[in-house]
N, C-alpha and C positions, 0 to 999 in steps of 0.2 A: 739235173733236173729228172730224167729217167729213173734214176736211184732212188731218188725221193716217193715218186710213184710206185715203185715196186715197194718200198718201205711202209707207205701207206696201205695198201691192199694187203699186205701181211698182218698189218694192225687192226684192219678190219675184220679177216678172217680170222684174227683169233677172238676178238671180240664176239662175232656172231658163234664161233664155234665152244667159248668157255662153256655154255649151259650145259652142252652135250658131256661135257667132263668133269661135273659137278659132282661132289661127293655124295652117298646118301647119306641120310643122317636115320637113327632110331626115331621108332614112333609107337603107340598104343591105342589102341581102340575099347571101349567098353561098349558091352552090347545090348540093347536090351532084353535082347533073350540069348537062349545058347546058342552058340552055333550051328548052322544046320552043315557047314563045310569046313573040315581043317584048314585047310588052305586055297589062299585066295591069289591071282596073279593079278597085279593091277598092272597098267604101262610103266610102271618104274620101280619096281622090285616085285617079291612075293613075301605075302603075310600069312603066318600061323594063325591057328585059332583055336583055344580050347574053354570049353565053359562059356561066360560071357567075356571071354577076352582074346585078343587080338595085338601080337606085334609083329612088326616089319620095318622094314626099310622105306623110304622116299627123299627123295629130293626136298630141299630145304624151301624151293620157291612155293607160295600157297598155289598157286594154279596145281601143281602137282601134287601136294599135299591134299586138297581138297577132291582131284582124282582117284588118289590111293583111297580114300575116306568113302566116298563112292561106289569103288569097287567091291571093299568089306561090307558096306551097305547092301547092295546089289546082289550078293550072294548070301550076306547072313542077316539082314533086316535093317531095322533102325537100331543106330548107334547113336549113344547117350552121350559121350565122351568121346574124343579123340586129342592126341597131342602128337607133335613130331617134335624131335631138340628139346624136349622140356617145354615147350610153348604149347596152351590149350588152344584150342578152337573156342570162339567165344559162341553164342546165339546165332548168328548170320551164317559163318562157316558149316554149322553141324545142320542148319537146317538147306544150306546149299548141297551138302554135303548128303543128307535123308531124302530130297524133294521126288527121287524117282520111289519111292518106299512106299508100300500100300498100307495104311495103318492097320 
């Protein structure tokens, strides 16, 4: 029984820690205007911007991707398009991304 408890604790710890070890994936952003900064640090990666385009990495989780998009928008202004791992944001995700950007 003691071994079962230890195994169960190990499995639970692995499940909880798994998101922390998720591999980053590539993303891209298209800005409404030329970038004001060439580098943006988000909670999950560094984004490099030139002109109206930014590229970087983030985690696949939707929350992490929105956080990365929000970081890019906070530094460089409105984001018109954002994609992570080849999947583009829809209108709802872009609205969340740009929620703090002043028009």
